[in-house]
Each structure stands twice: as C-alpha cells, then as structure tokens.
C-alpha positions in Angstrom: 102.9 109.8 125.9 100.3 112.6 126.1 96.6 111.8 124.7 94.1 114.3 123.0 90.7 113.5 124.2 87.9 114.7 121.2 84.8 117.0 122.1 82.6 113.5 122.9 84.9 113.1 125.9 84.8 115.2 129.0 87.3 117.9 129.7 86.8 116.5 133.5 88.8 113.8 132.7 91.8 115.9 132.2 93.0 116.4 135.6 92.7 112.1 136.5 94.8 111.2 133.1 97.9 113.2 134.4 99.6 110.7 135.9 99.7 108.5 133.7 99.1 110.3 130.2 101.4 114.0 131.5 100.2 116.6 129.3 97.2 115.4 128.1 94.0 117.4 126.9 90.9 117.8 125.5 89.8 119.3 122.0 87.9 122.3 123.9 90.9 123.0 126.2 93.2 123.5 123.0 90.6 126.2 121.5 89.2 123.3 119.0 85.4 123.3 120.1 83.6 122.4 116.9 86.7 121.9 115.2 86.1 119.8 112.0 87.9 116.5 112.2 90.8 117.7 110.0 91.2 120.5 112.1 91.9 117.8 115.5 94.1 115.8 113.5 96.2 118.7 112.7 96.4 119.7 115.8 97.3 116.3 116.9 100.0 115.9 114.3 101.4 119.1 115.1 101.6 118.8 118.9 101.9 115.2 119.2 99.0 114.3 120.5 97.0 111.0 121.1 93.9 111.1 119.8 90.9 109.3 122.1 87.9 109.2 120.7 84.7 106.9 120.5 83.8 108.6 116.6 84.6 106.1 114.4 85.8 109.0 111.9 89.2 109.2 113.4 89.9 105.3 112.9 88.8 105.6 109.5 91.4 108.7 108.8 94.3 106.4 110.2 93.8 104.3 107.6 94.0 106.7 105.1 96.5 109.2 106.0 98.5 106.7 108.7 99.9 108.1 111.4 101.3 110.4 113.2 98.9 111.1 115.1 97.6 107.7 116.4 94.3 107.0 117.5 92.7 105.4 120.2 88.7 104.7 119.6 86.9 103.5 122.6 84.4 101.1 121.6 82.3 101.3 124.0 78.9 102.8 125.2 78.4 106.0 126.2 80.4 105.8 130.1 80.4 107.6 133.3 83.8 109.9 133.5 84.8 107.3 136.1 84.4 104.3 133.6 86.2 105.7 130.7 89.2 107.0 133.0 88.9 103.2 134.4 89.1 102.0 130.7 92.0 104.2 130.0 94.1 103.5 133.0 92.8 99.7 133.3 94.3 99.2 129.4 97.5 101.9 129.6 100.0 99.2 128.9 97.8 97.5 125.8 97.6 101.0 124.2 101.2 101.6 124.9 102.4 98.5 123.7 100.1 98.6 120.3 100.7 102.5 120.2 104.6 102.6 120.9 106.0 98.9 120.6 104.2 98.1 117.3 103.6 101.3 115.9 99.7 100.6 115.4 98.1 103.5 113.9 94.7 103.0 115.8 94.4 100.4 119.0 90.9 99.9 119.6 89.3 98.9 123.3 86.6 98.3 124.5 
C-alpha cells in the first residue's frame, strides 16, 4: 500500500514511511503543489495511492465518489512530524485491515 500525503502533511515524512509503505509520496513531490482536491484525487486514483489527510474534504469525496482511491483521515490536532509518523505506523494493521480486507472507502485514525 503506497500513501500519498496531502499538502497539510510534511513531505519530510516520506523517507520514514518507505519501509512500511513503499513508494509513498507527498503531493508536492508529485508536482501537485496547490492542486485542487480533484487533481489530488485523480492523481491518487491513476497511480494507485491511498490519500492521507487531515482534511475532511477527502472523506467527503470518498462518500460521494467511492474508491479508488481510498482515504486515511487523520483526525488529530496538528502534531509534530514524529507524532504523525508514529500514528501511521502504530495503526498500520488497522489501516490495512480497514482498507484491504474490509475495502472501506475511508478509515479514520485518531
């Protein structure tokens, strides 16, 4: 499972995600800086990413359009990069079960 971090998440997280989520990226690294939610959605769909965001907009798009792509909605305050990384890694199994086994459009992680 490869993750596409939304603009509201640091691109500096990407190298630390590679072991658990190979080929993950961030929207700026994908050339989508200041891109619309639709641009990010279509890019994630085309290239097989799961969108990771703190933004409720992608959760709403997942309800309207359905997957792919799927969404990981981080329902947390603005945390440090280390805390955000720990949340993703500590919840890896829940994320994978929700998205891969149960085929949910969006999983909320807090």
